[in-house]
BABA-378162 format. One record per residue (C-alpha): residue number from 1; x, y, z; residue in three letters. Coordinates in steps of 0.02 Angstrom, whole numbers, plus 50000, padded with zeros to 5 digits. Layout:
N
<rec NUM <X Y Z> 'ALA'> ...
END
This chain:
128
<rec 1 <48925 49926 50768> 'MET'> <rec 2 <49043 50045 50686> 'SER'> <rec 3 <49073 50080 50501> 'ASN'> <rec 4 <49223 50039 50395> 'VAL'> <rec 5 <49310 50186 50317> 'GLY'> <rec 6 <49385 50164 50145> 'SER'> <rec 7 <49513 50273 50052> 'TRP'> <rec 8 <49584 50253 49880> 'LYS'> <rec 9 <49764 50281 49922> 'ILE'> <rec 10 <49846 50247 49752> 'PHE'> <rec 11 <49737 50295 49605> 'PRO'> <rec 12 <49825 50186 49472> 'ALA'> <rec 13 <49996 50258 49507> 'VAL'> <rec 14 <50145 50205 49401> 'SER'> <rec 15 <50298 50162 49507> 'VAL'> <rec 16 <50461 50157 49412> 'SER'> <rec 17 <50579 50008 49417> 'ALA'> <rec 18 <50669 50005 49583> 'GLY'> <rec 19 <50575 50158 49647> 'ALA'> <rec 20 <50456 50192 49788> 'THR'> <rec 21 <50298 50292 49798> 'GLN'> <rec 22 <50210 50350 49958> 'THR'> <rec 23 <50028 50403 49961> 'TYR'> <rec 24 <49932 50501 50000> 'PRO'> <rec 25 <50049 50645 49964> 'THR'> <rec 26 <50041 50787 50093> 'GLY'> <rec 27 <49939 50739 50242> 'LYS'> <rec 28 <49903 50558 50295> 'GLY'> <rec 29 <49744 50457 50323> 'VAL'> <rec 30 <49665 50492 50496> 'PRO'> <rec 31 <49655 50328 50595> 'ILE'> <rec 32 <49646 50396 50773> 'GLN'> <rec 33 <49471 50329 50799> 'ASN'> <rec 34 <49503 50158 50722> 'ALA'> <rec 35 <49461 49998 50819> 'GLU'> <rec 36 <49616 49912 50755> 'GLY'> <rec 37 <49556 49828 50599> 'TYR'> <rec 38 <49654 49869 50444> 'PHE'> <rec 39 <49656 49798 50266> 'ALA'> <rec 40 <49735 49839 50101> 'LEU'> <rec 41 <49658 49792 49935> 'GLN'> <rec 42 <49787 49799 49797> 'VAL'> <rec 43 <49799 49778 49610> 'THR'> <rec 44 <49970 49779 49522> 'ALA'> <rec 45 <50001 49767 49336> 'THR'> <rec 46 <50152 49792 49228> 'MET'> <rec 47 <50168 49965 49150> 'GLY'> <rec 48 <50111 49990 48973> 'ALA'> <rec 49 <50291 49999 48906> 'THR'> <rec 50 <50357 49855 49014> 'ALA'> <rec 51 <50462 49727 48924> 'ALA'> <rec 52 <50449 49606 49066> 'ALA'> <rec 53 <50286 49511 49098> 'THR'> <rec 54 <50309 49478 49285> 'THR'> <rec 55 <50365 49588 49426> 'GLY'> <rec 56 <50327 49610 49608> 'TYR'> <rec 57 <50297 49752 49730> 'VAL'> <rec 58 <50307 49768 49919> 'ASP'> <rec 59 <50184 49866 50023> 'TYR'> <rec 60 <50220 49947 50189> 'GLN'> <rec 61 <50140 50078 50303> 'TYR'> <rec 62 <50213 50231 50380> 'LEU'> <rec 63 <50151 50311 50541> 'VAL'> <rec 64 <50143 50487 50614> 'SER'> <rec 65 <50078 50567 50776> 'LEU'> <rec 66 <50090 50744 50704> 'ASP'> <rec 67 <50034 50715 50524> 'ASN'> <rec 68 <50195 50796 50462> 'THR'> <rec 69 <50341 50675 50501> 'ASN'> <rec 70 <50304 50501 50434> 'PHE'> <rec 71 <50414 50349 50471> 'MET'> <rec 72 <50422 50165 50458> 'VAL'> <rec 73 <50384 50103 50633> 'PRO'> <rec 74 <50505 50002 50736> 'THR'> <rec 75 <50405 49844 50695> 'GLY'> <rec 76 <50449 49865 50511> 'GLY'> <rec 77 <50285 49922 50440> 'GLY'> <rec 78 <50274 49776 50319> 'THR'> <rec 79 <50103 49737 50246> 'ILE'> <rec 80 <50152 49622 50103> 'ALA'> <rec 81 <50314 49571 50020> 'THR'> <rec 82 <50334 49499 49846> 'GLY'> <rec 83 <50160 49532 49780> 'HIS'> <rec 84 <50170 49476 49599> 'TYR'> <rec 85 <50075 49557 49458> 'VAL'> <rec 86 <50019 49382 49414> 'THR'> <rec 87 <49983 49343 49599> 'GLY'> <rec 88 <49826 49345 49707> 'GLY'> <rec 89 <49688 49215 49717> 'PRO'> <rec 90 <49641 49241 49534> 'GLY'> <rec 91 <49818 49262 49470> 'THR'> <rec 92 <49763 49433 49408> 'ASP'> <rec 93 <49873 49538 49523> 'GLY'> <rec 94 <49729 49576 49642> 'MET'> <rec 95 <49750 49536 49826> 'SER'> <rec 96 <49681 49581 50000> 'TYR'> <rec 97 <49794 49594 50152> 'PHE'> <rec 98 <49749 49621 50332> 'SER'> <rec 99 <49875 49706 50448> 'PHE'> <rec 100 <49894 49783 50620> 'SER'> <rec 101 <49992 49944 50629> 'PRO'> <rec 102 <50062 50015 50790> 'GLU'> <rec 103 <49958 50142 50883> 'THR'> <rec 104 <49962 50306 50791> 'THR'> <rec 105 <49855 50450 50730> 'GLN'> <rec 106 <49899 50455 50542> 'TRP'> <rec 107 <49952 50328 50413> 'ILE'> <rec 108 <50021 50325 50236> 'LYS'> <rec 109 <50052 50179 50119> 'ILE'> <rec 110 <50215 50149 50024> 'ARG'> <rec 111 <50235 50038 49867> 'ALA'> <rec 112 <50414 49979 49830> 'ILE'> <rec 113 <50438 49913 49654> 'ASN'> <rec 114 <50554 49764 49651> 'ARG'> <rec 115 <50532 49737 49464> 'ALA'> <rec 116 <50646 49783 49320> 'THR'> <rec 117 <50506 49886 49235> 'ASP'> <rec 118 <50372 50003 49293> 'ALA'> <rec 119 <50222 49934 49389> 'ILE'> <rec 120 <50051 50017 49399> 'VAL'> <rec 121 <49966 49990 49567> 'THR'> <rec 122 <49795 50040 49635> 'THR'> <rec 123 <49776 50028 49826> 'VAL'> <rec 124 <49624 50047 49936> 'HIS'> <rec 125 <49641 50058 50124> 'LEU'> <rec 126 <49499 49993 50238> 'GLY'> <rec 127 <49496 50046 50421> 'VAL'> <rec 128 <49376 49997 50558> 'LYS'> 
END
């Protein structure tokens, strides 16, 4: 039985309205020894100065074989679309998503803010 690796990808990062953030910055997360099980645990809240009370964020992954050039794969790289800050099982902006990326060596996660105000997101990546 192998272990699950976990990385805190977004450490409570503020994503401006209509903007994207990709983490980790620099090098990606090594997944070359993964068995193919991937999960994202996310929390999204409105920024402290937000006038709006609801907003949503999309999450996607980027892949690389050389740990330098990262791209959205041909399959689209979508993990979740329309994750509301009041969404999730407890309506608290917390959710858990499983996904299956294409074969690759390195991965990064991108948050795309679809709200009219800043969103703060924390993201953990689990890999087995």
